[in-house]
N, C-alpha and C positions, 0 to 999 in steps of 0.2 A: 617151364615157361621161358626161362632164359635161353634154352636151346633154340626156340623159335626165332628169337631175335639175333642170336649169335650165328646160327647156321641155316636160317631160312626155313626151318620146319620141314614139312613134307612137300612143299611146293616144287614143281618142276623148275629146274634151273639149267641154263645154257650159257655158254661163253659168247662174247661178241664175235661176229663173223668177219672182223677186219682188224687192222692195226692202225695207229694214229688217231687223229681227231675227225669225228664225223658228227653231223647234226641230224636230229630226229625230224624227218619230213612228215611222217604220219605214225601215230602210236595206236594203242588199243581204241576201239570205237572211233576210228577216224572218219571224217565226214565225206571222204571220197570213196574209197574201196574197202576199208576195213569195217564192214558192217555185217549184220546178220551172223551167219555161222562162220564167217571168216573175219570176225572182229578182233581176234587175238593175234595180232601181227604188228610188225614194225617195218618202217621204211627209213633208210638212212641215205643221206647225201653229204657231199663235202662242200663247205662254204669257206670262202676267203673274201674278207672285206664285205661280208653280208650277201655275196652272190655265189651261185653254184657254178659259174662259168666265167671264163675270161673273154676278152674282145666283145663281140655282139651276141655270143651264144648261139650262133647259127649252125655250127657243126658239132658232131659228137665229140671230136677231139678238143673242143673248147671247154668241156665239162670236166671238172676236177676229179670226179668219181670214176669217169669212164676209163676202163682198163686197169683199175686198181685190183689188187689181189683179194679174193674172197677166201676166208679161212673157215675150216671146219669148226663149228661151235660145240661139238661133242666127240666123244670116242664112240665109234660105231661103224656099221657097214653101209655102203651105198646100195640102195634098193631100187632106185629109179633115176633116170637122167634123160635130158635132151639138150642138144646144143647146136642144132643145124639151122635154126631160125635166124633170119637176118636182123640186125639191129635197126630199129626204126630211125629214119632221118628225123631231125627235130621238127616238130609240128604235126607228126603223124603217129598213130598208134595202131597196133594190130588187135582188132576187136574179135578175131576169130580164135587166136591162140592167146588167151588172156594171160596165162602164166609165163609165156615166153619160154626161153631156155631155162631149165631148172635142174636142181639136184635134190633128191630126197634121201635122207639118212635115217637109219634106225639106231638110236642110241643103245649103248650097252644096258641102259636101265629100262629099255622097252618102249620108249616113246619115239615119235617120228618128228623130224625137222625138215621143212622144205625151204629152200632158198631159190628165189626166182629172178627173172629178167637178166640172166647172165649174157655175157658177150658171146657172139657166134663162134663156135669151134674153140671155146676157151676152157672147156672142162678138162681137168687134169686127172680125173678118176673115171673108172668104169664100174658098172653094176657088179657087186660082189667084192669090191675092194674094201679093205679095212683102213680107216683113217683115225688119227688122233687129233685132239684139240690143237688148233694152230696150224695144221697142215693146209697147204694151198690146194683148193679144190676147183677154182675157176677164177674168172675175172668179172668185174662189175660191167654190165652192159645196159642195153636199152631195147631188149626184145620184149614182145608181148604187149599188154596194155600198160605202156610205160611212157609218160610224157617227157621224161628226161632220165639220164642214167642214174640208177640208184640200186641199193640192195634191199630186197624184200625178204624178210624172214618170219617164219611162223612155226609153232609147234602144233601138231595135228594128231587126230585119233588113229588114222590109218596111213599106210605107206603108198597111197595112191593120190594121183593128182586131183585137187579139188576137195580133199577131205576136210571135214569140219575141224576148226581149230580149237585149241584148249589153252587156258592161261598158263603163263610161265613168268620167270624172272631172270634177270641177267646175274651171273655170279658176282661180278664186280665191274666197276668203271670209275673213272675220275671225272669230276665236274668242279671247276673252279678250285683246283688244288685240294679237294676233299675226296677221299676214297669212299665209295658207296658199295655196300654188300647186299646182295639178294634184293635188288630194287629195280625199279623201271623209271627211266628218264621221261620227261614230258616233251610234248611237241615244241620244236624250235630250240631245244636245249642242245648245246654242243657238249659231247662227252669224248673221253679219250680212253682207249683200251689200255689195260695194264700190260707190262712186259716183264716176264720172269727174269730175275737176276740170278743167273746160274751159280755164280760164286757165292752169293748169299744162301742159296738153297744148299750148297755143299756144306757150308758152315753149320747149318742146322740139321744135317744128316747124322744124327746121333747113332752110334753103332753099339750093339748089344755088348755089355760088360765094360764099355768105356768108363773111365773114372776121371772125375773132374774135382780138383782140389783148389780151395781158396782160403785166404786168411780173413777172418772177421775183424771187427773193430777192436777186439781184445787180443789180436794176433794168434787166435786159436784156429786150427785147421778145420775147415768145413768140407765134407766130402760127399759128392753125389755120384751114384752108380747108375748106369743105364741097364734096366731090367725088362724082362718080358714075362707076362703071366701065361697061363695055359690056354687063354683065348687069343693069344697073339697080340695083345695090347702092350705097348711100350710105356715105360714110366721112368721118372727119375726117383731114386730111392736114397735116403740119407740114413738108413739103418732102422728107422721107425715110421717114417711118413713116405707117402707115394704121391707123385704128381704125374698124371697121365698126359701124354702129348700125342699129336698126330700131325702129319704133313700131307696136304692134298693140293695138287696143282701149284698155285702161287701163294699158298698160305700155310704158315705153321701156327699151331695153336695148342694151348693147354685146355683140357676139357673137364677133368675130374680130379679132385684133391681128396686123398684119404689119409686123415691124420689130425694131429693137434697143431697148435701154433708152432711154426718153424720157418726157416729161410725159404723152404719150398713154397710155403703158403704165401709168403710175401712176394716171391717171384710171380706167382699166379696173379696176384693183385696188380703188380706193376706192368706186366706184359702178357696179358691173357691171349692176345692174338698178335701175330707178327706177319705183315704182308711181305712176301719175298720179292719186292720190286725196288728198284733203285731210283727213287723219285721222292722229292721233298713234299710230302702230303700229310694230311691229318685225317683221322677217322675215329669213329666211335665204337665202343663195345659194351656189352652188358655182362657183368660178372654174375655167376650163379649165386643165389641167395645164401647158400650155406657158407660161402666164402666171405660174404659181406656182413653177416649178422650172427649173433650168438643164438644158442638153441631156443631160448624163450621167444625172442623176436621172430625167429624163423617159424616156429609153430603158429604164432599170432598171424603172420603175414600169409602163410599157407592157407589159413582159414579165410582171410579177407581177399586173397588174390582173385578168386573167380568172380567177385562182385565188382572190382574196379582195378584191373591189372595195370592200367597206365600210371597209377599213383606210385608204382614201385620201379619205374624204369630209370629214374635219375640216380 
């Protein structure tokens, strides 16, 4: 159960398609266009001082989002694209080509992502190209059925235009200095994309057979060795106990502890998850029950958990 809260369970997860701060213009089940089989989609705009534009907002260039980079939200292949449509002047929309200029990606995990309303001739990729999370694939525009420049993103069943959408979550985002994992922001909320701190990631890049030595409160030497099992899983080993760890994207985390009370177990309790970003934020995590409880309490809670799991999240 803790895995669901720590890592998002089996939900489809994608990264944000932008950098910086953007505001949710329309979320799932939006009242304008995110309805029916296309209800699982998000629209993002940039707001400053409560407005999406400067001056009178009469021209595309007045809109803060117009021309901003659109980033790949997944690792995968480009399976379809179009970028020859003109950007609508403010006050007009293209009712024939609803999606406007678009890019469709097939994730390495098998699902499809479409990003729509791109700027004319802004696509930086071609069909068949392989892209990674964070690569620039185009620019925010105002093509198709778009009243103002914005980014539209959806996860869908198939790699064709107009395919039925499916639910998803975003890997992470920052809202009011709090880091959220595997969540969805609400309409009108301003969120910020996280940025990988490469130097921090390098510090947590533990190498096989590396040895770390420390002095405890009794001036005794405590030693941890980086090991790997026959499944390719890495862990810290103190000679008796094992603490398994993993690094994925902008996150380093411990996920399994095998052993008795030890310094490794205390490390798991103190820092189960470490975001690899250079920003003063706070976040929440849920420790596995076997780390938090003794065996008797664990058996009792495992019996009660299916009946009321919310009682055991604190």
